[in-house]
C-alpha positions in Angstrom: 83.7 178.5 158.6 81.7 175.4 160.3 79.1 176.0 156.5 82.3 175.4 154.6 83.9 171.9 156.0 79.4 170.7 156.0 79.5 171.5 152.3 83.2 169.7 151.5 81.8 166.7 153.2 78.6 166.5 151.0 80.1 166.8 147.8 82.6 165.0 148.8 80.2 161.8 149.8 78.3 163.1 146.7 81.4 161.9 144.2 81.8 158.8 146.3 78.5 157.8 146.3 78.6 158.5 142.2 81.9 156.7 141.7 80.0 154.1 143.2 76.9 153.7 141.3 79.4 153.8 138.1 81.4 150.8 139.2 78.4 148.8 140.1 78.0 148.7 136.7 81.7 148.2 135.2 81.8 151.5 134.2 85.0 152.6 132.2 87.8 155.2 132.3 86.1 157.1 135.7 87.1 160.4 135.5 86.6 163.1 138.1 87.1 167.0 137.9 86.5 170.1 140.0 84.7 173.0 138.7 83.9 175.0 141.4 85.9 177.9 139.2 84.3 177.1 136.2 80.9 177.0 137.1 78.6 178.3 139.7 76.0 176.2 139.1 77.7 172.7 139.9 81.4 171.8 141.7 81.9 168.5 140.3 82.0 167.2 136.8 82.5 163.2 136.2 83.1 161.9 132.9 82.5 158.1 132.4 82.3 155.7 128.9 79.4 152.7 128.7 80.1 150.5 125.2 76.4 150.1 124.6 72.9 151.9 124.8 72.3 148.9 127.1 75.4 149.6 129.3 74.7 153.3 129.6 71.1 153.5 130.8 72.1 150.8 132.9 75.2 153.1 135.0 72.4 156.4 134.8 70.1 154.2 136.4 72.3 152.7 138.8 74.1 156.1 139.9 70.6 157.8 140.4 69.8 155.1 143.0 73.1 155.4 144.5 72.6 159.3 145.2 69.1 158.9 146.4 70.3 156.1 148.9 73.1 158.5 149.7 70.4 160.9 151.3 70.6 163.5 148.3 67.7 164.7 145.9 66.8 162.4 143.1 68.7 163.6 140.1 67.6 163.9 136.9 68.7 162.5 133.7 68.8 163.4 129.7 69.2 161.6 127.0 68.2 158.1 128.2 66.3 157.7 125.1 69.4 157.6 122.6 71.7 155.9 125.0 74.8 157.1 123.1 74.7 160.2 125.6 73.1 160.7 128.9 73.4 163.1 131.4 72.5 162.6 135.2 72.2 166.3 137.2 73.2 165.5 140.5 72.8 169.0 141.7 76.7 169.5 142.6 78.0 167.3 140.2 76.5 166.8 136.8 77.5 163.0 135.6 78.3 162.8 131.5 78.0 159.2 130.7 78.8 158.4 126.8 79.6 155.4 124.3 83.3 155.8 123.4 83.1 157.0 119.9 81.4 159.6 121.4 83.3 160.7 123.6 86.4 160.9 121.6 84.6 163.2 119.7 83.6 165.7 121.7 86.4 165.2 124.5 84.5 166.9 127.6 88.5 166.6 129.3 89.3 169.6 127.4 86.8 171.9 127.9 86.4 170.7 132.7 89.9 168.9 132.9 91.7 172.2 134.1 91.8 170.7 138.0 91.1 166.6 138.1 90.0 165.1 141.2 92.0 162.1 142.8 89.6 159.2 144.5 90.2 155.8 145.2 88.7 153.5 143.1 87.3 150.3 144.0 87.1 150.9 147.6 85.7 148.8 150.2 82.0 149.6 150.7 81.0 149.3 154.5 79.6 145.8 155.4 76.0 145.5 156.1 75.8 145.0 159.5 73.0 142.2 160.2 70.0 143.0 162.4 70.0 141.8 165.9 66.6 139.6 165.6 68.2 137.7 162.5 71.6 136.6 164.0 70.1 135.2 167.7 68.1 133.5 165.1 71.4 132.4 163.1 72.9 131.3 166.9 69.9 129.3 167.7 69.9 127.6 164.5 73.6 126.3 164.8 72.9 125.9 168.7 71.2 122.4 167.4 73.9 121.3 165.1 76.8 121.8 167.8 74.8 120.0 170.1 74.2 117.4 168.1 77.9 116.7 167.1 78.7 117.5 170.8 76.5 113.9 171.7 78.2 112.2 168.8 81.9 112.8 169.7 81.1 111.6 173.6 79.5 108.4 172.0 82.1 107.8 170.2 84.7 108.8 173.4 82.6 106.0 174.9 82.6 104.1 172.6 86.3 103.7 172.8 87.0 104.3 176.2 84.5 101.8 178.2 82.8 102.8 181.2 83.6 100.8 184.2 79.9 99.4 184.5 80.1 98.4 180.7 83.1 96.6 181.3 81.3 94.4 184.4 78.0 94.1 181.5 80.3 93.2 178.8 81.8 90.7 181.2 78.8 89.1 182.3 77.7 88.6 179.2 80.4 86.8 178.1 79.6 84.7 181.4 76.8 84.0 180.2 77.8 82.6 176.8 79.7 80.6 178.2 77.4 78.6 180.5 75.4 78.1 177.8 77.1 76.2 175.7 78.1 74.1 178.4 75.1 73.0 179.1 74.2 71.2 176.0 77.4 69.5 175.9 76.7 67.8 179.6 73.3 66.5 178.3 74.8 65.4 174.9 77.3 63.1 177.1 74.9 62.2 180.0 72.3 61.3 176.9 75.1 59.1 175.4 76.2 57.2 178.5 72.8 55.9 179.3 72.5 54.6 175.8 75.4 52.5 175.8 74.5 51.3 179.2 71.1 49.9 177.7 73.4 48.6 174.9 75.5 46.7 177.4 72.5 45.6 179.0 70.9 44.1 177.1 73.6 42.2 174.8 74.1 38.9 177.4 70.4 38.5 176.4 70.2 37.9 172.8 73.7 35.5 173.5 72.9 32.1 173.3 74.3 29.8 176.5 75.9 26.8 173.9 79.0 27.3 173.2 80.1 28.3 169.5 80.5 25.3 167.2 77.8 23.3 168.7 74.8 22.3 166.7 71.5 22.5 168.8 69.9 19.7 170.6 67.1 18.2 168.6 64.1 18.5 170.4 62.8 15.0 171.7 59.4 14.9 170.6 56.9 13.3 172.5 55.8 9.4 171.6 52.3 8.4 172.4 51.9 5.1 173.8 49.7 3.1 171.8 
């Protein structure tokens, strides 16, 4: 009983890997059939279409890699040279990758399609966890940026809400600026008053002692006696 359960899980895992490989390269009209009652050689037949030789070859290679990555033996392939119909033999499952006209002509669904298997196509693949070292490195790289942003935020707060020490420093600068502005003004006033005093003291010396409107007396000439 345990062996049958394990075999059933294996075939489910295999068909899931094959479908994922087909979906990765955009295969069309994927069909899965249970063939246990028809052949003792394999349990599943899967049919998919590719629009060109290039796509059918890419589909076959994708299925091969997906099956091998899932832990199964490397499949055997036939028909790669032509590309119109490629058979991928995965042991318990056989995959037929065909171009639409070939698929329509041979119509393998009539031969193997008694018991279709329902699968969830387009299923989400399990996310791959990043290594611990990579995660640690990412957090370490992100840390300086966080510190940088926090320091910038602190700077902005101090500019908007200055501390008491900053306020005192600003007041001292304003007082010094006022003192420096007043000092030159006092010197200028003092220099102006001193100049005015000099002019006032010199003015009387220049004025004549004679009243205005009178002519100056003629100088007496000394007459020598003969």
